[in-house]
N, C-alpha and C positions, 0 to 999 in steps of 0.2 A: 430353256425355251428356244434358244438359237439352234441347238442340236436337233431338236424336234422339228423345227421349221425346215432345216436342211434335209432331213430324212424324208419329209413329205414331198418337198419339191424335187429332190435329186434322185430319190430311190423309191418313190411311190409307197412310202410307209403308210400303213392303214390303221395301225393301233393308236391308242390315245396318248395324250401327254403324260398321264400318270405312269404309264408303262416305261417311258423314257426316264422318268424321275426314279423309279424303283431300280432300274438297271444301273443308272449312274451312281446311286447311293451305295451299291455293292462294290463299286470300283474305288471308292474313297478309302484311303488308308488313314485311320485315326489312331494316334498314339494314345493309349489308355492313360488316364490321369491317376497318379498314385496318391493314396491317402493312408497316412499312418494311423494305426489303431492306438488310441490313447487309453491308457489304463491308469486308474487312480485308486488310492487307498480309501477306505471308509472314513467319512468325515473330512476329506481333504478339499473337495471342490464343490461349489454350487454354481450353476449357470442361470442367467436371468436374461429376459428379453420381453419386448412388447409385440403383440399381434392384434388382430381384430376380433372382437367378440360378436355375439349374435345380435340381430336387430332388437333394440330395446326402446320402449316408449319414452320420449322426452318428457320430463315432469311438466304438468300443466298444459300439455298439448296432445293432439292425436297423431303426432308424427313419430316415426320410428327412426332411430339412428344407431349405427354400430359404435359401441364404446371401445376403449382400449383394453386389451386383454393382457394382463401381466402374468407371466409364468416364471416360476423359480423351480429348478429341477436339481435334485441331488445327483451328482455325477455317478456315484457308485451304485446306488440302489434304483435310480430313475424315478424315485418318488417325487411328486410335483405338488406345488401350491399354486392356485389360480385365483385371481381377482380381476374384476372389471371396474374401470373408473371412467368418468366422462372425459376428464382431461388430466394431463400430467403436469408436474412441476418438480422442482428440486426437493421440496419437502414431501410431496406425494410419492416420489420415487424412493426416498429414504424410508418413509413409513411402510411402503409395501415390502421392502426388505425386512424391516423389523417384524411385521406380521408373519412373514414366511418363516423367520427363525423361531418365533414363538409357536408357530404351527408345527414345525418339525421337532420342537423341544430342544433346540440347540443350533449353533452356527458352525459353518465350515471354516476352514482356515483361509480359503481363497474363494473369491467370487469372480467369475468371468462374465463380462458384460460387453455390450456394443458401445460404440463411441457416440452415443446420443448425448445431447447437451445436459440432460438432467443428471448425468453421472460424470462425464468428462468434458471439461471446459476447453482444453486444448489437446487434441490427439497428438501423440508423439510416440515413435517406435521405442524410444529409450526412456523418456521421462514424461509420461502423460500427466496432465494437470487435472486433478479432480476438483469439483466444486466443494466449497468449505462445508456445507451442510452434509453432503454425502460422505466426505472424508471423516468428519467428526462422528457420524453414525457408525461407520466401519470401525473406527478406533474404539468406540464405546463397546462394541461387541467383539473386539479382538479379531477382526477380519481384514485381510489384505486384498485390495482390488487388483485384478489382472486383466485390463482391457484388451480385447482382441485387436489384431492389426486392422487397419482401415481396409474395407472391401475384402475381408477374409472371414466370412460367416462360418466356415467349416470348423473354426476353433471352438465354437459353441454349438456344434451340431446336435448335441443331446437336447438342448432346450428348443432348438429349431424344430426337431422332430416332435417334441412334446406339443408345441403350438399347432403344428399340422395335424397331429393326432386329435387334439382337442377340437379343432375346427371341423375336421372331417367326420368325427364320430359323435362327440357329445353335443355340439352346437349345430350340426347340420340340419337345416330346415326348421329351426326353432325360432320362436319369438318370445320375448319376455316383457312383462309390464313394468318392471323396475330393475334397477341394478341389484338390489338385495335379493330379488327372486332368482336372478341369474347366478349370483354368487352362491346362494344356498344350493342350487342345482349342481354347480360345478364341484362343490365340496362333497355332495352326495355321490356324484358320479366318480370322483377320484377314489373314495373309500369303498364304494360298492363294485366298481368295475375296473378302473385303471390300475389300482393298487393290487388287485387280485389276478391280473393277467400274467401270463408267462412271457417274459421279455424275449424278443426274437433272437438277439445275438448272445445274451447271457444264458438263455435257456433255463432261467430260474424265475420264480415268482417275485414280483417287485416288492410285495409286502414282506416276504421272508428276507430279502436283502436289506430292506429298511430296518427290520428288527436287529440285524447285525450291525448296521451303521449307527443307529440312534445312540447307543451307549458311548460311542466314540466322538460324538459331536461335542463342541465346546459348550460349557454351561451358559445359559442366558442370564445376564445381570438381573437382579431383582427389580431394579429401577429402570424404567424405559428411558429412551433418548429424549432429551429436552431440546425441542426444535427452536430455531431462531432465524431471524432475517438479519442481514448485515449490510452495512453501507459505510462509505467514507464520510467523515465529518472534520471540520476545521475547528481547532481550539480557539474560542473567542477571547477577547481581551479581559474577560473576567475569569479566565482559566477554566471555563466550562465548555461543554458541547451541548448543542440543542438537539433534543430527540422528542418528537411529538409535542412541540411547543413547551417543553420543560427543559431545564438546565441541570446538567450533572457535572460535578467536579472531575477534571481530567488530569490533574497533576499526578505524576511528574512530567507529563507531556508539555512542552513549551508552548507559549502563546503563538498562534499563527501556524502551528504544525498540523499535519493531517494524521488522523488516527482512524482505526477500524472499530466500528461500533456494532456489537451484536445485541439484538433486542430479543430477549426471551419473553415468556409469558409473564413472569413475575420479577424479572431482574434484567439489567443491562450490563454488558461487559465492554470496557474500553481497552483496546489492545494496540500494540505498536504495529504500524502499517507494514513495516518491512519484515520484522521477525515474528509478528503476531503474538508476542509475549503479553501476558495479562498485566495491564497497568492499574486499572481500578474496576471495582464491581459495586453496583448500587442496586438497592431495591427499586423496582419500577413504580413510579407514582401514577395515580389516576387523574389527578386534577391538573389541567393545563396551566402553565405559568408558574409551576412550583420550581424552586431553586434548591437543588440538593448540593449544598456547599457548606462544609463544617465551619464553625466560627473561627477555629484555629487557622484556617486557610484564607480567611477574608483579610489578607494583608493589604492588598492593593484595592484602590477604589475601582469599582466596575465601570469606569468611564474612560473614554479615549483621552481625556485631558490628562489624567494621571500618567498614562503611558507616554504621552508626548512630553510631559515635563521631565520624566525620568530619562528619556532619551536625550533631551537637551542637557540635562545634568551630566550624563555620561560623556557627552561631547566636550564638556568643560574639563573633566578629569575624573580619575577613580575616587579621589577623596570627596569631590562634590557629589558624585553619584551615591556613595555610601552615606553621606550626611543626609541627602534628600530621602533616601529609602528609610533611614532611621527616623527622620521626622515624620514621614507619613505612617510608618508602622506604629508610632506612639500616638499621633494626633488624628490620623485618618483624614477624612475629607476636609476638616478645618485646616489641617496642616498644608493644604494645597497652596494657600496664600503665601506662606513662608517659602515654599518651593519656588513659586513664581518670582518672588523677590530675589532669591539666590541666583536663579538662572539669568535674571535680567541684569545682574551685576556684570555679567560677561559682555553686555552691550556697551558698557562704559569703561571697563578696565580689562587689561589683558587676562586671558583665561587662566594662564598658569599662576598668576597672582591670586585670582579668586579661588583656585583649587588649593593653593597654599593656605589661604585663610580658612577654608573649610577643614583642612587637616588640623590646623591649630585649634579651631573651635572644638573638634572632637577630642583633642588632647586635653583641653581645658575643661571639657565636660559641660560646656554651655552650648546648647543646640537651639539657636534662634537666628532669625534673619538679621536682626539689628546688630547682634554681636559679630556675625560674619561680615556685615557691611562695615562695621567699625574696624575690624581687623584688616579688611581689604584696603580701606582708605589709609590706614597706618602703614601697611606694607607698601602701597603706592607712594605715599609721602616719603617714606624712608628711601625708596628706590630713586625718587627724584632728587632728594637731598644728596644721595651718594653720587648721582650724575653731576649735580652742580659743583660738588666738591672736586670731582675729577676734572671738570672743565676749568675751575679756578686754578688748580695746580698746573694744568697745561699752559694757561696764560702766563702764569708767573715764570714758568720755564722759558717762555718765548720773549721776555722783557730784555732790552739791551743792557749789557754790563759795561761800565766805564773803566773799571779797574780790574786787572787780572794779570797774573805773572807772565802770561804770553803776550800781553799788550804792552808795547814800548811807550815811554813818555812822549808827549807831543814836542818837547824841546829837541829831541833827537831828530824827528822828522823835519823840524824847522831849520836846523843846522844843515841837514842833508840838502834841502831845497836851496839854501843860500850858496852852498859850495858848488852845486851844479850850475847855478846861474852865473857865478863868477868865472868859471872855467869853460864856458860855452864857446866852441871854435867858430871862426867866421865862415860864412858860406862861400864856396868857390865861385869865380866869375865865369860867365858863359860867353861864347862868341857873339860879337855884335852888340855888346852892352856893357855898362859900367856897374860898379858895385852899388852906386846910388840907385840905378834902375832896378836892381834886384830887390833892394829894400823897399 
């Protein structure tokens, strides 16, 4: 625009602005962008992506809206699978892949996708993180995900062209009354027109290349993917996790730890949060409030009181903890009273003495509060008696001794005193005084 204005003002240019634009465009030197031609073996790769479908009536209204168009294209033959959905999710994304593999009659070894959240949780050039539902689906069909780099759609140019071809040819200017009607039309159009076309770069018919590729696809498992939702749960003090207002046993996960819970249609799985190793699997119950906990695992009372008592017993010592666990395992809730009595002994007596009494009770095979109390009192009494005996011995050692080989008789000291008194010298006189004055 600045060049055009200067030409008009300074040189009397009479042509239009578009003429200046065309002339300047020829002067620009563009470095051509290089694209490598990617070639793949039959059955090696499938590319997937989302686009926009044709306007479709929203159920129950007179309004039309464009649904999401899912396209999966075999990289070797360019044969495509197309489906429209109203909205996507992790499960919907995985189900569309499964439908595509069953439509093709097999799966490829690799699938190239964009970094959308339905497939990739955390994009990374070296270690992209897939969502668990999608990763499990790929593993079920023996497929490895190969996400394209961020802002690099050329890596999946085949499916990008397939989406553009579908929108510009099959769906151009069309409207549908339902998703099913549009999906039926897309399937008909693929088999009637798209599959029979001669591909521009390969110069071969798509259907002919697909017939070569189909025997080399990986076989589809007879059983489809079992989809699930997952979330983190905390193991409660009854060693269970809560799912849909029901309780499921979570051992060996410790109480208070966090676990990963996968909820399937007819079962739930409890997995380690860090390694995702399977810990427990249960049939899913329908009635809320159900407790799925085998009787063999109902060792501890499902109340916070039991847990608190055992923690206090552990603070006393290992033997006290073992005795309290044994008592509760044998007597259950009723045994809580004995547990309280044992831990309360530590309020009156030293803990190490109470722990010693618990150890002696287990050795004697008598597991009761009264016996532990009796042993504790005896141990304390014996300890006090030992202290009194030690104190008495010390006092006896401190008593004055009148006769000893090192002590001389009193007569010797008396004779010494008399001799010193008889031989005492007189005191010298001082100047200016007499002896009487000094005395």
